[in-house]
C-alpha positions in Angstrom: 93.0 -99.4 -195.3 92.4 -97.8 -192.1 90.0 -99.4 -189.8 87.7 -96.1 -189.7 87.4 -96.1 -193.6 86.5 -99.8 -193.3 83.8 -99.3 -190.8 82.7 -96.2 -192.8 82.3 -98.1 -196.0 80.4 -100.9 -194.3 78.0 -98.4 -192.6 77.4 -96.5 -195.9 76.8 -99.8 -197.8 74.1 -101.0 -195.3 72.5 -97.4 -195.1 72.4 -97.2 -198.8 70.9 -100.6 -199.3 68.3 -100.1 -196.5 67.3 -96.8 -198.4 67.1 -98.4 -201.7 64.9 -101.1 -200.1 62.7 -98.7 -198.5 62.3 -96.8 -201.7 62.0 -99.5 -204.2 60.5 -102.5 -202.4 58.5 -101.1 -199.6 55.8 -99.2 -201.3 54.8 -101.9 -203.9 54.7 -104.3 -200.8 52.6 -102.0 -198.9 50.2 -101.7 -201.8 50.1 -105.6 -202.4 51.2 -107.3 -199.3 51.7 -110.6 -200.9 55.1 -111.5 -199.4 55.3 -115.0 -201.0 54.4 -113.5 -204.4 57.0 -110.8 -203.9 59.5 -113.5 -203.2 58.5 -115.5 -206.3 59.0 -112.5 -208.4 62.7 -112.7 -207.7 62.5 -115.8 -210.0 60.6 -114.4 -212.9 63.3 -114.9 -215.4 66.7 -116.8 -215.5 68.5 -113.6 -214.9 66.7 -112.6 -211.7 66.6 -116.4 -210.7 70.5 -116.1 -210.7 70.6 -113.1 -208.7 67.8 -114.5 -206.2 69.7 -117.7 -205.7 72.9 -116.0 -205.2 71.3 -114.0 -202.4 69.8 -117.0 -200.8 73.0 -119.0 -200.9 74.9 -115.9 -199.6 72.4 -115.8 -196.7 73.0 -119.4 -195.9 76.8 -119.0 -196.1 76.4 -116.0 -193.8 74.3 -118.0 -191.3 76.8 -120.9 -191.4 79.5 -118.4 -190.5 77.5 -116.7 -187.7 76.5 -120.1 -186.0 80.2 -121.2 -186.4 81.7 -118.1 -184.8 79.1 -118.0 -182.0 80.3 -121.4 -181.0 84.1 -120.8 -181.9 84.6 -117.3 -180.7 81.6 -116.5 -178.7 80.4 -113.7 -181.0 77.1 -112.7 -179.7 74.0 -111.3 -181.2 74.7 -112.6 -184.7 71.1 -113.6 -185.0 70.1 -110.2 -185.4 72.3 -109.7 -188.3 70.6 -112.9 -189.8 67.2 -111.4 -189.3 68.4 -108.3 -191.0 69.8 -110.5 -193.9 66.3 -111.6 -194.6 64.8 -108.0 -194.4 66.1 -105.5 -195.7 68.6 -107.8 -197.2 72.0 -109.7 -197.1 73.8 -106.5 -197.9 72.5 -105.1 -194.4 72.9 -108.2 -192.4 76.4 -109.0 -193.6 77.9 -105.6 -193.2 76.4 -105.3 -189.7 77.7 -108.7 -188.7 81.2 -107.7 -189.9 80.9 -104.5 -187.7 79.7 -106.5 -184.8 82.3 -109.1 -185.2 85.2 -106.7 -185.5 84.1 -104.9 -182.3 83.7 -108.3 -180.3 87.0 -109.6 -181.9 88.7 -106.5 -180.5 87.5 -107.2 -177.0 88.5 -110.6 -177.2 92.0 -109.7 -178.3 92.3 -107.1 -175.4 91.2 -109.8 -172.7 93.6 -112.5 -174.2 
């Protein structure tokens, strides 16, 4: 897959999920700003609980990866992706981290 296609897919995925989040989640949250209640609603049944737990564990794995690569490869600004992994979601934080990482790894390869 060409790098331009790879980057485009990541950007489209992040923008798509951000738009979905803005349309589906933000209006009810504005109407009832109970963030803790909104979080708990993700565990309303066994199926939702499975998806919600998957998301939480994926964020923890992403956080572990970001911290590891910050120390191992000096990848900077990954913390921004971790914040975006909380709001709007892991799909956005992960996609943007891959883009950030690729750009910085390319710079590291040029220097080395």
